[in-house]
C-alpha positions in Angstrom: 141.8 31.6 17.2 143.2 28.4 15.8 144.6 28.1 12.4 144.5 24.9 10.5 147.1 24.7 8.0 147.0 22.3 4.9 150.2 20.2 4.3 151.5 17.6 1.5 149.5 14.4 2.3 152.5 11.9 1.5 154.7 14.2 4.1 151.9 14.1 6.9 151.6 10.0 6.6 155.3 9.6 6.8 155.9 12.1 9.4 153.2 11.8 12.2 155.0 9.8 14.7 158.1 12.0 14.5 155.9 15.3 14.6 153.9 13.9 17.6 157.8 13.7 19.5 157.6 17.6 19.1 155.2 17.4 22.4 157.3 15.5 24.6 159.6 17.7 26.2 163.1 17.9 24.8 162.2 15.4 22.4 161.3 18.6 20.0 164.9 18.5 19.0 164.2 15.1 17.1 161.7 16.8 14.6 163.1 20.2 14.6 166.8 18.8 13.7 166.1 15.4 11.7 163.3 16.4 9.8 164.5 19.9 8.3 162.9 18.8 5.0 159.4 18.0 6.8 156.9 21.3 6.8 154.4 19.0 8.7 157.1 18.2 11.3 158.8 21.7 11.4 155.3 22.9 12.0 154.6 20.5 14.8 158.3 21.3 16.2 157.9 25.0 16.6 154.5 24.3 18.3 156.5 22.2 20.5 159.4 24.3 20.9 156.7 27.2 22.0 155.0 24.6 24.5 158.3 23.5 26.2 159.0 27.3 26.7 155.9 28.0 28.3 156.4 25.0 30.8 159.5 26.3 31.5 158.1 29.7 32.4 155.2 28.2 34.2 157.6 26.4 36.2 159.9 29.2 37.3 156.7 31.3 38.3 155.5 28.5 40.3 158.0 28.5 42.6 156.9 32.1 43.9 154.6 31.4 47.1 151.0 31.9 46.8 150.2 33.6 43.7 152.9 32.1 41.7 151.5 28.7 43.0 148.0 29.8 41.7 149.1 30.7 38.5 151.5 27.4 38.4 148.5 25.3 39.0 146.2 27.3 36.3 149.1 27.6 33.8 149.8 23.9 34.2 146.2 22.8 33.4 146.2 25.0 30.6 149.8 23.4 29.1 148.5 20.2 29.8 145.4 20.6 27.8 147.6 22.1 24.8 149.7 19.0 25.1 147.2 16.6 24.5 145.5 19.0 21.6 149.3 19.1 20.2 149.6 15.3 20.3 146.4 14.3 18.8 146.8 16.7 15.9 150.0 15.3 14.9 149.1 11.9 15.4 145.7 12.5 13.4 147.8 14.3 10.3 146.5 17.6 11.4 148.1 21.0 12.1 146.2 23.5 14.2 147.8 25.9 16.3 147.7 25.7 20.1 145.6 28.1 21.8 147.0 31.2 22.8 150.6 30.3 22.8 150.8 28.3 19.1 150.9 32.3 17.5 154.2 32.3 18.8 155.5 29.8 16.9 156.1 32.0 13.9 159.0 33.7 15.6 160.9 30.9 15.4 162.6 30.8 11.7 164.5 27.7 12.2 
């Protein structure tokens, strides 16, 4: 289930582009470290960090012949959809959890 969180309007307006960096691989470090005072950026940074970790796991599984390849293809398609959803959410000023994996962002208390 996707949970939508409401943030301060000025925080969202000022930090949309920085929050969008959260979904671009290692660029997740920019909002994570540079915008510690922005709850909106931190929300998306944690979502992006979970997405990055999921990409690494899927990449590792995908090297296993046959079953790993299938899981890699399906997982990559799913993670690409999550990437698009997260990017669109950040740029539109919304904060919705990514499906299935977004719930794990609460594990990061950064």
